[in-house]
SEMIVO-461994 format. One line per 8 residues: their letters; for each residue x, y, z of N, C-alpha, C. Coordinates in nm, 4 decimals, decimal comma, padded with zeros to 6 digits, always signed. Example, Ala and Ser with C-alpha at 12.3 -4.5 7.8 and 13.67 -1.06 7.14 Angstrom:
! SEMIVO-461994
as> +01,3190/-00,5690/+00,7800/+01,2300/-00,4500/+00,7800/+01,3200/-00,3300/+00,7800  +01,2850/-00,2250/+00,7080/+01,3670/-00,1060/+00,7140/+01,2900/+00,0030/+00,7870 .
END
This chain:
! SEMIVO-461994
manpghvs> +00,5258/+02,0630/-00,6544/+00,6007/+01,9657/-00,5737/+00,5242/+01,8985/-00,4682  +00,5643/+01,7767/-00,4493/+00,4851/+01,6921/-00,3489/+00,5006/+01,7362/-00,2073  +00,4051/+01,7163/-00,1240/+00,4029/+01,7431/+00,0119/+00,5007/+01,6542/+00,0805  +00,5963/+01,7198/+00,1538/+00,7079/+01,6444/+00,2176/+00,6488/+01,5371/+00,3178  +00,5373/+01,5661/+00,3860/+00,4778/+01,4678/+00,4727/+00,4273/+01,3374/+00,3969  +00,3643/+01,3711/+00,2873/+00,3117/+01,2669/+00,1997/+00,4295/+01,1756/+00,1458  +00,5382/+01,2390/+00,1020/+00,6484/+01,1704/+00,0478/+00,7069/+01,0820/+00,1503  +00,7186/+01,1285/+00,2778/+00,7700/+01,0519/+00,3927/+00,6834/+00,9259/+00,4177 .
kvrslykr> +00,5528/+00,9548/+00,4154/+00,4489/+00,8406/+00,4352/+00,4677/+00,7453/+00,3347  +00,4825/+00,7816/+00,2009/+00,4956/+00,6780/+00,0938/+00,6230/+00,6103/+00,1059  +00,7269/+00,6746/+00,1367/+00,8626/+00,6135/+00,1566/+00,8635/+00,5118/+00,2697  +00,7989/+00,5515/+00,3785/+00,7900/+00,4557/+00,4966/+00,7210/+00,3359/+00,4653  +00,5954/+00,3540/+00,3945/+00,5213/+00,2398/+00,3519/+00,6002/+00,1357/+00,2635  +00,6629/+00,1974/+00,1597/+00,7490/+00,1281/+00,0687/+00,8540/+00,0426/+00,1454  +00,9225/+00,1062/+00,2286/+01,0306/+00,0407/+00,3074/+00,9774/-00,0626/+00,3980  +00,8617/-00,0427/+00,4653/+00,8070/-00,1360/+00,5472/+00,7558/-00,2684/+00,4752 .
illlhrfm> +00,7050/-00,2518/+00,3548/+00,6611/-00,3614/+00,2730/+00,7882/-00,4459/+00,2374  +00,8851/-00,3792/+00,1845/+01,0119/-00,4539/+00,1482/+01,0717/-00,5263/+00,2695  +01,0634/-00,4616/+00,3839/+01,1168/-00,5321/+00,5070/+01,0290/-00,6656/+00,5376  +00,9020/-00,6462/+00,5231/+00,8129/-00,7708/+00,5437/+00,8333/-00,8728/+00,4485  +00,8748/-00,8386/+00,3242/+00,9009/-00,9367/+00,2237/+01,0125/-01,0313/+00,2522  +01,1075/-00,9781/+00,3470/+01,2168/-01,0641/+00,3910/+01,1787/-01,2002/+00,4577  +01,0589/-01,1996/+00,5005/+00,9984/-01,3171/+00,5669/+00,9405/-01,4204/+00,4638  +00,9393/-01,3834/+00,3414/+00,8810/-01,4654/+00,2350/+00,9879/-01,5660/+00,1927 .
pidlralg> +00,9505/-01,6736/+00,1267/+01,0481/-01,7576/+00,0591/+01,1179/-01,6652/-00,0518  +01,2465/-01,6956/-00,0757/+01,3330/-01,6128/-00,1603/+01,2773/-01,5903/-00,2993  +01,2076/-01,6830/-00,3554/+01,1497/-01,6560/-00,4983/+01,0347/-01,5701/-00,4900  +00,9500/-01,5880/-00,3890/+00,8347/-01,5004/-00,3746/+00,8753/-01,3567/-00,3416  +00,9744/-01,3487/-00,2574/+01,0332/-01,2196/-00,2165/+01,0808/-01,1409/-00,3345  +01,1545/-01,2121/-00,4299/+01,2076/-01,1436/-00,5447/+01,0939/-01,1013/-00,6295  +00,9891/-01,1798/-00,6477/+00,8705/-01,1411/-00,7211/+00,7941/-01,0291/-00,6639  +00,7768/-01,0317/-00,5369/+00,7027/-00,9289/-00,4589/+00,7813/-00,8035/-00,4616 .
dqyvkdef> +00,9147/-00,8034/-00,4317/+00,9945/-00,6743/-00,4368/+00,9811/-00,6091/-00,5716  +00,9987/-00,6918/-00,6746/+01,0034/-00,6298/-00,8069/+00,8578/-00,5729/-00,8384  +00,7554/-00,6347/-00,7963/+00,6142/-00,5857/-00,8239/+00,6014/-00,4534/-00,7412  +00,6407/-00,4504/-00,6227/+00,6236/-00,3352/-00,5424/+00,6954/-00,2149/-00,5966  +00,8222/-00,2413/-00,6309/+00,9040/-00,1327/-00,6958/+00,8354/-00,0778/-00,8176  +00,8000/-00,1670/-00,9043/+00,7308/-00,1165/-01,0280/+00,6038/-00,0408/-00,9997  +00,5234/-00,0890/-00,9084/+00,3893/-00,0239/-00,8757/+00,4150/+00,1230/-00,8200  +00,5055/+00,1291/-00,7269/+00,5288/+00,2622/-00,6630/+00,6019/+00,3534/-00,7634 .
rrhktash> +00,6855/+00,3054/-00,8463/+00,7447/+00,3858/-00,9573/+00,6278/+00,4343/-01,0497  +00,5370/+00,3458/-01,0928/+00,4356/+00,3648/-01,1865/+00,3379/+00,4776/-01,1382  +00,3246/+00,4868/-00,9984/+00,2232/+00,5750/-00,9403/+00,2768/+00,7127/-00,8936  +00,4093/+00,7398/-00,9296/+00,4741/+00,8653/-00,8948/+00,3916/+00,9800/-00,9470  +00,3335/+00,9679/-01,0639/+00,2661/+01,0866/-01,1282/+00,1130/+01,0598/-01,1438  +00,0592/+00,9772/-01,0496/-00,0903/+00,9452/-01,0533/-00,1640/+01,0697/-00,9936  -00,2925/+01,0729/-01,0298/-00,3802/+01,1832/-00,9847/-00,4022/+01,1565/-00,8305  -00,4525/+01,2593/-00,7710/-00,4741/+01,2680/-00,6186/-00,5710/+01,1500/-00,5804 .
eevkrfmv> -00,6813/+01,1313/-00,6514/-00,7813/+01,0263/-00,6197/-00,7016/+00,8914/-00,6337  -00,6260/+00,8674/-00,7414/-00,5599/+00,7426/-00,7655/-00,4573/+00,7070/-00,6406  -00,3906/+00,8191/-00,6008/-00,2942/+00,8093/-00,4940/-00,3633/+00,7648/-00,3581  -00,4765/+00,8206/-00,3447/-00,5493/+00,7885/-00,2122/-00,5907/+00,6403/-00,2127  -00,6466/+00,5929/-00,3216/-00,6704/+00,4495/-00,3359/-00,5524/+00,3593/-00,3247  -00,4444/+00,4000/-00,4067/-00,3184/+00,3316/-00,4005/-00,2743/+00,3108/-00,2551  -00,2668/+00,4215/-00,1818/-00,2211/+00,4194/-00,0430/-00,3067/+00,3302/+00,0419  -00,4279/+00,3346/+00,0319/-00,5227/+00,2569/+00,1160/-00,4929/+00,1070/+00,0879 .
ewenykdt> -00,4864/+00,0675/-00,0450/-00,4664/-00,0720/-00,0720/-00,3275/-00,1236/-00,0364  -00,2257/-00,0440/-00,0531/-00,0899/-00,0963/-00,0083/-00,0816/-00,0884/+00,1508  -00,1472/-00,0048/+00,2248/-00,1546/-00,0100/+00,3628/-00,2226/-00,1348/+00,4093  -00,3393/-00,1729/+00,3407/-00,4023/-00,2975/+00,3701/-00,3167/-00,4148/+00,3457  -00,2380/-00,4158/+00,2351/-00,1410/-00,5215/+00,2040/-00,0424/-00,5376/+00,3122  +00,0144/-00,4219/+00,3553/+00,1180/-00,4258/+00,4549/+00,0600/-00,4814/+00,5871  -00,0545/-00,4364/+00,6216/-00,1203/-00,4844/+00,7515/-00,1439/-00,6351/+00,7471  -00,1927/-00,6873/+00,6298/-00,2192/-00,8329/+00,6187/-00,0974/-00,9021/+00,6247 .
lqtqvles> +00,0143/-00,8646/+00,5520/+00,1404/-00,9303/+00,5578/+00,1967/-00,9299/+00,6914  +00,1992/-00,8169/+00,7643/+00,2449/-00,7999/+00,8928/+00,1745/-00,8902/+00,9861  +00,0483/-00,9066/+00,9771/-00,0307/-00,9911/+01,0730/+00,0114/-01,1374/+01,0330  +00,0161/-01,1619/+00,9183/+00,0625/-01,3109/+00,8740/+00,2010/-01,3480/+00,9301  +00,2916/-01,2514/+00,9225/+00,4252/-01,2782/+00,9710/+00,4272/-01,2942/+01,1216  +00,3638/-01,1995/+01,1922/+00,3578/-01,2022/+01,3430/+00,2829/-01,3321/+01,3885  +00,1793/-01,3720/+01,3236/+00,1018/-01,4930/+01,3629/+00,1808/-01,6160/+01,3414  +00,2810/-01,6228/+01,2560/+00,3502/-01,7285/+01,2198/+00,4394/-01,7850/+01,3375 .
ggnkklvf> +00,4789/-01,6828/+01,4147/+00,5672/-01,7187/+01,5305/+00,6946/-01,7890/+01,5018  +00,7634/-01,7578/+01,3988/+00,8812/-01,8249/+01,3527/+00,8654/-01,9525/+01,2736  +00,7378/-01,9893/+01,2412/+00,7126/-02,1048/+01,1709/+00,7641/-02,0851/+01,0259  +00,8481/-02,1770/+00,9740/+00,9056/-02,1580/+00,8404/+00,8059/-02,1776/+00,7247  +00,6912/-02,2463/+00,7541/+00,5806/-02,2645/+00,6538/+00,4796/-02,1591/+00,6713  +00,5037/-02,0404/+00,6164/+00,4127/-01,9343/+00,6266/+00,3155/-01,9399/+00,5109  +00,1947/-01,9061/+00,5335/+00,0932/-01,8913/+00,4353/+00,0696/-01,7405/+00,4105  +00,0961/-01,6971/+00,2798/+00,0783/-01,5638/+00,2436/-00,0424/-01,5352/+00,1566 .
gadlseek> -00,0939/-01,4095/+00,1727/-00,2029/-01,3718/+00,0872/-00,3408/-01,3686/+00,1505  -00,4346/-01,3270/+00,0670/-00,5717/-01,3156/+00,1072/-00,6596/-01,3316/-00,0117  -00,7783/-01,3726/+00,0125/-00,8738/-01,3923/-00,1076/-00,9105/-01,2441/-00,1467  -00,9260/-01,2289/-00,2699/-00,9848/-01,1008/-00,3304/-01,1223/-01,1241/-00,3697  -01,2083/-01,0314/-00,3110/-01,3507/-01,0473/-00,3259/-01,3961/-01,0030/-00,4707  -01,5084/-01,0578/-00,5155/-01,5627/-01,0182/-00,6431/-01,5955/-00,8706/-00,6416  -01,6371/-00,8192/-00,5219/-01,6751/-00,6801/-00,5155/-01,5530/-00,5886/-00,5389  -01,4303/-00,6299/-00,4898/-01,3141/-00,5476/-00,5093/-01,2679/-00,5598/-00,6586 .
lkyfqdeq> -01,2902/-00,6788/-00,7172/-01,2500/-00,6924/-00,8571/-01,3306/-00,5976/-00,9575  -01,4587/-00,5670/-00,9215/-01,5375/-00,4801/-01,0065/-01,4734/-00,3482/-01,0293  -01,3918/-00,3047/-00,9314/-01,3291/-00,1750/-00,9454/-01,1937/-00,1745/-01,0146  -01,1503/-00,2925/-01,0515/-01,0208/-00,3083/-01,1248/-01,0302/-00,2613/-01,2702  -00,9364/-00,1998/-01,3204/-00,9256/-00,1680/-01,4692/-00,8831/-00,2899/-01,5362  -00,9008/-00,2959/-01,6652/-00,8524/-00,4116/-01,7458/-00,7119/-00,4376/-01,7313  -00,6343/-00,3322/-01,7305/-00,4788/-00,3476/-01,7111/-00,4505/-00,4136/-01,5751  -00,5240/-00,3694/-01,4735/-00,4962/-00,4297/-01,3426/-00,5358/-00,5778/-01,3382 .
igqlyelm> -00,6442/-00,6163/-01,3962/-00,6822/-00,7526/-01,4134/-00,5761/-00,8293/-01,4719  -00,5203/-00,7733/-01,5938/-00,4109/-00,8448/-01,6600/-00,2878/-00,8622/-01,5734  -00,2593/-00,7527/-01,4876/-00,1390/-00,7691/-01,4042/-00,1620/-00,8714/-01,2985  -00,2762/-00,8666/-01,2454/-00,3096/-00,9734/-01,1399/-00,3058/-01,1087/-01,1927  -00,3527/-01,1275/-01,3073/-00,3479/-01,2654/-01,3742/-00,2086/-01,3084/-01,3998  -00,1190/-01,2171/-01,4444/+00,0186/-01,2492/-01,4676/+00,0939/-01,2759/-01,3393  +00,0588/-01,2066/-01,2439/+00,1180/-01,2248/-01,1089/+00,0783/-01,3681/-01,0580  -00,0463/-01,3924/-01,0666/-00,0928/-01,5197/-01,0240/-00,0168/-01,6399/-01,1006 .
lesnktnr> -00,0016/-01,6274/-01,2247/+00,0595/-01,7306/-01,3114/+00,2052/-01,7396/-01,2677  +00,2732/-01,6285/-01,2442/+00,4170/-01,6299/-01,2074/+00,4329/-01,6901/-01,0696  +00,3468/-01,6598/-00,9781/+00,3586/-01,7086/-00,8457/+00,3230/-01,8539/-00,8278  +00,2535/-01,9137/-00,9255/+00,2153/-02,0547/-00,9254/+00,2971/-02,1483/-01,0064  +00,4092/-02,0871/-01,0806/+00,4892/-02,1703/-01,1636/+00,5879/-02,2505/-01,0782  +00,6179/-02,3756/-01,1264/+00,7158/-02,4457/-01,0555/+00,8535/-02,4019/-01,0811  +00,8781/-02,3512/-01,2109/+01,0075/-02,2914/-01,2503/+00,9780/-02,1402/-01,2729  +00,9927/-02,0699/-01,1692/+00,9611/-01,9277/-01,1707/+01,0696/-01,8535/-01,2454 .
qfaiqeeg> +01,0312/-01,7372/-01,2950/+01,1217/-01,6483/-01,3664/+01,2542/-01,6199/-01,2904  +01,2272/-01,6048/-01,1620/+01,3468/-01,5760/-01,0759/+01,3946/-01,6970/-01,0143  +01,5017/-01,7546/-01,0722/+01,5749/-01,8743/-01,0319/+01,6778/-01,8402/-00,9208  +01,6303/-01,8125/-00,8055/+01,7106/-01,7599/-00,6916/+01,7193/-01,8634/-00,5880  +01,8393/-01,8842/-00,5376/+01,8532/-01,9882/-00,4211/+01,9036/-01,9118/-00,3014  +01,8725/-01,9610/-00,1875/+01,9253/-01,9059/-00,0613/+02,0796/-01,9292/-00,0638  +02,1432/-01,8421/+00,0087/+02,2953/-01,8497/+00,0257/+02,3207/-01,9834/+00,0985  +02,4200/-02,0616/+00,0447/+02,4584/-02,1799/+00,1141/+02,3787/-02,3054/+00,0622 .
tpk> +02,2739/-02,2753/-00,0203/+02,1996/-02,3867/-00,0741/+02,2785/-02,4443/-00,1986  +02,2923/-02,5752/-00,2048/+02,3655/-02,6235/-00,3144/+02,2909/-02,6103/-00,4423  +02,3656/-02,5861/-00,5496/+02,3034/-02,5625/-00,6818/+02,2758/-02,6778/-00,7458 .
END
């Protein structure tokens, strides 16, 4: 059985990330929310070492996103993301490189998979 403190920490991080996604444009929010949900679900049975790396990287993501949201000061034209160094890419598994590539393609599409509009926006 998982340590209750660890479960609480994971759940808190998960909720914080989804909360920060609310500041993203609706289509990126949908894409990001689905990705986060899939990744957290996929790592429920990960090894202790994988979980440590997983938590560090998602904490970094949360911190980066939080900083970008706070620095925007209400500006509607937020810029999200950060460059990924070649050094970090060396540690990615082939499956992770594939996921990253698919995510990049989806986020750069003009007609995204998630055709979502803000409430009140004419169709």
